[in-house]
C-alpha positions in Angstrom: 0.0 0.0 0.0 3.0 2.3 0.5 3.5 2.5 -3.3 0.0 3.8 -3.7 0.5 6.5 -1.1 3.6 7.8 -3.0 1.6 7.7 -6.3 -1.3 9.5 -4.7 0.9 12.3 -3.4 2.5 12.8 -6.8 -0.9 12.9 -8.5 -2.0 15.6 -6.0 1.1 17.6 -6.6 0.9 17.4 -10.4 4.6 17.9 -10.7 8.0 16.6 -9.4 8.3 16.6 -5.6 11.6 16.6 -3.7 12.4 13.3 -2.1 12.5 14.7 1.5 9.2 16.6 1.0 7.5 13.6 -0.5 8.7 11.3 2.3 7.3 13.8 4.9 4.0 14.0 3.1 3.7 10.2 3.1 4.9 10.1 6.7 7.3 7.3 5.8 10.6 6.2 7.4 13.7 6.3 5.2 13.5 2.5 4.6 9.8 2.6 3.6 10.2 5.6 1.3 13.3 4.0 -0.4 11.5 0.7 -0.9 8.5 2.3 -2.5 10.6 4.6 -4.7 12.6 1.6 -5.9 9.4 -0.4 -6.6 7.7 2.3 -8.5 10.8 3.1 -10.5 11.2 -0.6 -11.4 7.6 -0.5 -12.7 8.3 2.6 -14.7 5.6 4.6 -12.9 8.0 7.2 -11.5 11.5 8.6 -12.3 14.0 10.4 -10.2 14.9 13.9 -11.4 18.3 15.5 -10.7 18.7 18.8 -9.1 19.2 19.8 -5.4 18.7 16.7 -3.3 16.7 15.1 -6.1 13.0 14.8 -6.8 10.5 12.2 -7.9 8.0 12.6 -10.7 5.4 10.5 -12.5 6.2 9.0 -15.9 3.7 9.0 -18.7 2.6 5.6 -17.5 2.2 6.9 -14.0 0.2 9.9 -15.1 -2.1 7.6 -17.1 -2.8 5.4 -14.1 -5.7 6.8 -12.1 -5.0 7.6 -8.5 -5.9 4.4 -6.7 -7.9 6.5 -4.2 -10.5 7.2 -6.9 -14.1 7.2 -5.6 -15.9 4.0 -6.3 -18.7 6.0 -7.9 -16.3 7.1 -10.6 -15.8 3.5 -11.6 -19.5 2.7 -12.4 -19.9 4.6 -15.7 -16.6 3.3 -17.3 -17.6 -0.3 -16.5 -21.0 0.3 -18.1 -19.4 1.8 -21.2 -17.5 -1.4 -22.0 -19.0 -3.0 -25.1 -21.4 -5.8 -24.0 -19.5 -8.3 -26.2 -16.4 -7.8 -23.9 -18.4 -9.0 -20.9 -18.7 -12.5 -22.2 -15.4 -13.8 -20.9 -16.3 -12.6 -17.4 -20.0 -13.4 -17.2 -20.0 -16.4 -19.5 -22.6 -14.7 -21.8 -23.2 -11.5 -23.7 -25.7 -9.4 -21.7 -28.3 -7.3 -23.5 -28.1 -4.6 -20.9 -25.5 -3.3 -18.4 -27.0 -0.7 -16.1 -25.6 1.7 -13.5 -28.1 1.2 -10.7 -26.2 2.8 -7.9 -26.8 6.4 -9.0 -30.5 6.7 -8.4 -30.5 9.6 -6.0 -33.2 9.3 -3.3 -35.3 6.7 -5.3 -36.7 4.1 -2.9 -35.4 0.6 -3.8 -36.2 -1.4 -0.6 -33.8 -0.4 2.1 -30.2 -1.2 3.1 -28.2 -3.5 0.8 -31.0 -3.7 -1.8 -29.4 -1.5 -4.4 -26.4 -3.0 -6.3 -24.0 -0.8 -8.1 -24.5 -2.4 -11.5 -26.9 -4.9 -13.0 -26.5 -7.0 -16.1 -29.3 -8.9 -17.8 -28.9 -11.7 -20.4 -31.5 -13.7 -22.2 -31.2 -17.1 -24.0 -33.3 -19.8 -25.5 -32.3 -23.5 -25.9 -33.3 -26.2 -28.4 -34.7 -28.6 -25.8 -35.8 -26.3 -23.1 -39.2 -24.5 -23.6 -38.7 -21.6 -21.2 -36.9 -18.4 -21.8 -33.7 -18.4 -19.7 -32.9 -15.1 -18.0 -29.6 -14.3 -16.3 -29.7 -11.3 -13.9 -26.3 -10.5 -12.3 -26.0 -8.0 -9.5 -22.5 -6.4 -9.2 -21.0 -4.7 -6.2 -18.0 -2.4 -7.1 -15.3 -1.8 -4.6 -12.0 0.0 -4.6 -8.9 -1.8 -3.3 -9.3 -0.2 0.1 -12.5 -2.1 0.6 -11.2 -5.6 -0.2 -13.1 -7.3 2.7 -15.5 -10.2 3.3 -18.2 -7.6 4.1 -18.4 -7.0 0.3 -19.3 -10.6 -0.2 -22.3 -10.4 2.2 -23.4 -7.2 0.6 -23.4 -8.9 -2.8 -25.2 -11.9 -1.3 -28.0 -9.7 -0.1 -28.5 -8.4 -3.6 -28.8 -12.0 -5.0 -32.2 -12.4 -3.3 -33.8 -11.1 -6.5 -31.1 -12.0 -9.0 -29.6 -15.2 -10.4 -25.9 -14.4 -9.8 -24.0 -12.0 -7.5 -20.5 -10.6 -8.1 -18.0 -8.3 -6.4 -15.7 -6.3 -8.7 -12.6 -4.9 -6.9 -10.5 -2.1 -8.5 -6.9 -3.2 -8.0 -4.3 -1.0 -9.9 -1.5 -3.0 -11.4 1.1 -1.7 -8.9 -1.1 -3.1 -6.0 -1.8 -6.6 -7.3 0.9 -8.2 -5.1 0.1 -6.1 -2.0 -3.6 -7.1 -2.1 -3.1 -10.7 -3.1 -3.7 -12.1 0.4 -6.8 -10.0 0.9 -8.3 -11.1 -2.4 -7.5 -14.8 -1.5 -9.4 -14.4 1.8 -12.4 -12.8 0.1 -12.5 -15.6 -2.5 -12.6 -18.3 0.2 -15.7 -16.8 1.7 -17.2 -15.9 -1.7 -16.7 -19.5 -2.9 -18.6 -20.8 0.1 -21.5 -18.6 -0.8 -21.5 -18.8 -4.5 -20.5 -15.1 -5.0 -18.2 -14.3 -7.9 -15.1 -12.2 -7.5 -13.4 -10.1 -10.2 -10.4 -7.8 -10.0 -9.8 -5.1 -12.6 -6.9 -2.7 -13.3 -8.8 -0.5 -15.7 -12.6 -0.3 -15.7 -12.6 0.6 -19.4 -10.6 -2.4 -20.5 -12.0 -5.9 -20.0 -8.6 -7.3 -20.8 -7.5 -6.2 -17.3 -10.4 -8.0 -15.7 -9.5 -11.2 -13.8 -12.1 -13.7 -12.6 -10.9 -14.9 -9.3 -14.0 -16.8 -8.4 -17.0 -17.8 -10.6 -20.5 -16.9 -9.5 -22.9 -19.7 -9.0 -26.3 -19.5 -10.6 -29.3 -19.8 -8.4 -33.0 -20.3 -9.3 -35.0 -17.2 -8.5 -38.7 -16.7 -8.6 -39.6 -15.0 -11.9 -41.8 -12.6 -10.1 -38.8 -11.4 -8.0 -36.7 -11.1 -11.1 -39.4 -9.0 -12.8 -39.8 -6.7 -9.8 -36.0 -6.4 -9.4 -35.7 -5.2 -13.0 -38.7 -2.9 -12.7 -37.5 -1.2 -9.5 -33.7 -1.2 -10.0 -33.0 -0.5 -13.6 -33.3 2.6 -15.7 -36.0 3.2 -18.2 -33.6 2.8 -21.1 -32.4 -0.6 -19.9 -35.9 -1.7 -19.3 -36.9 -0.7 -22.8 -34.0 -2.8 -24.2 -35.0 -5.8 -22.1 -38.7 -5.5 -22.9 -38.0 -5.3 -26.7 -35.7 -8.4 -26.6 -38.2 -10.4 -24.5 -41.0 -9.5 -27.0 -38.7 -10.5 -29.9 -38.1 -13.9 -28.4 -41.7 -14.5 -27.4 -43.1 -13.4 -30.7 -40.4 -14.0 -33.4 -41.0 -12.5 -36.8 -42.2 -15.1 -39.3 -39.7 -16.5 -41.7 -39.9 -15.7 -45.4 -41.2 -19.3 -46.1 -44.0 -18.8 -43.5 -44.8 -15.4 -44.9 -45.0 -16.7 -48.4 -47.3 -19.5 -47.2 -49.7 -17.1 -45.5 -49.8 -14.9 -48.6 -50.5 -17.9 -50.8 -53.5 -19.0 -48.7 
C-alpha cells in the first residue's frame, strides 16, 4: 500500500516533488520511502529527477494510471461503457443490458443492501428447453481499500432477487501483489456462498479484468426477477430488455411462413 501513497501524493502535486518533502507528506521512514521509490521506479511509474537533493515525478505511464484512491462512484460509468461483447469472458454470456443502478438519488429501492452498483441482464433460448432463460447479475463495485469479506455479504444480499452475484474490486497493477492475500481471503468466503469475484486494473478495458471466483447461478422466482428489474433498472435498460423479450416471445415469421400465409 505504500507504493499507492507515493503515487497519490504525486498525483495531487501534479509535478515533481523533492524526495524529502515527498517522504514527509507520506509520513514514511527512510526505509519505507526508499522501498516504494525503488518499486515504482522498477515498474516505470516514476522517475528520479536530478537537481538539489533530487526529486521524484510521474512517468507518462504513472500519469495515465488513475489515482488508486479514486471514488468508487467514478468506476461505475466506465464499466457500463465497456461493449457488451467484452463482458462474455467474465459473465459467460453476452448481456443485452449493463446498467448503472447505484446512481438513483433518493429513489426508494427497498432499504439497506437492496441496491447493487451495476446490474446486467442476459436472455437465452435453448433447443430442448421450452422456457426463456434469464440471467440477472448484481454487481457490487469496490476499490482496493475495501477488499473485505463484508463486500461478499453485501453482494449476497442483492442476490435475493437476481440469479448471480458478483463483487468487482478495482486493483491497480502496482497493488496486485500487495492485495493478493486479501483477495484470496475474500475468494474463500465468496466460494462458500456462490458469489463471484473479479479484480480489474482498468474499468474501461475488459482485458485487465481477472475472474478470481466464478459466481454460482441460483434459481430465483420469476416474479422477483421482474420486480428487481422494474425497481432497480433505468427506463432505457428496461426498454431494451422489454424489446428483446418480445422479440423472443413473438419471433418475426420466416420468409417461407410469410409466403405461405400470402398464398393462402
